[in-house]
C-alpha positions in Angstrom: 9.7 24.8 16.0 6.5 23.8 14.1 5.2 20.4 13.6 3.5 19.4 11.0 1.3 16.4 9.0 1.7 16.1 5.4 -0.8 14.4 3.2 1.9 12.1 0.9 0.3 9.8 -1.8 3.0 7.9 -3.8 4.2 5.1 -0.6 3.7 1.3 -0.9 6.5 0.4 1.3 9.4 1.3 4.6 11.8 2.6 1.1 8.8 5.2 0.0 9.2 6.3 4.0 13.4 6.6 4.6 13.4 8.7 0.8 10.9 11.0 2.1 12.2 11.5 5.8 15.4 12.2 3.4 14.4 14.4 1.3 12.9 16.5 4.0 16.2 16.6 6.3 17.9 17.4 3.0 16.3 21.2 3.9 18.0 23.3 6.2 15.7 23.4 9.1 14.4 21.0 9.3 14.3 19.2 13.1 13.2 15.0 11.8 10.7 13.7 9.5 8.7 10.9 10.6 6.8 9.2 7.0 3.8 6.2 7.8 3.6 4.9 4.4 0.3 2.6 5.4 -1.5 6.7 6.3 0.4 8.6 3.4 1.4 10.7 5.9 4.5 12.7 7.0 5.3 14.6 9.9 7.9 17.1 9.7 9.6 19.8 12.5 10.9 22.6 11.2 12.2 26.0 11.9 10.0 28.5 10.2 13.1 30.8 10.7 14.8 28.7 8.6 12.5 26.8 5.8 9.1 27.1 5.4 6.9 23.9 4.9 6.3 24.7 1.0 10.3 24.2 0.5 9.4 21.0 2.0 7.2 19.7 0.7 8.9 20.7 -2.6 11.8 18.7 -2.2 9.5 15.3 -1.8 8.3 15.6 -4.6 10.9 16.1 -6.5 11.1 12.0 -5.6 8.0 11.8 -7.2 5.1 11.7 -4.0 2.2 14.2 -4.2 2.0 16.4 -0.8 -1.5 18.0 -0.2 -1.2 19.9 3.8 -3.6 18.4 5.8 
């Protein structure tokens, strides 16, 4: 399992957190996702043998947010 924190720009409320978390959790291999709109960060725990960070960030980007790996 890997745990990564990414910068997630464009969040402005708790609903944004839930949208991002749901998008990340929709990817197979993602165990958990926790977003913080105030700090514009999302921490994701995932199985690297099943998925990678690029697939996860693409799912979040598709919801209208901008991900940056930090």
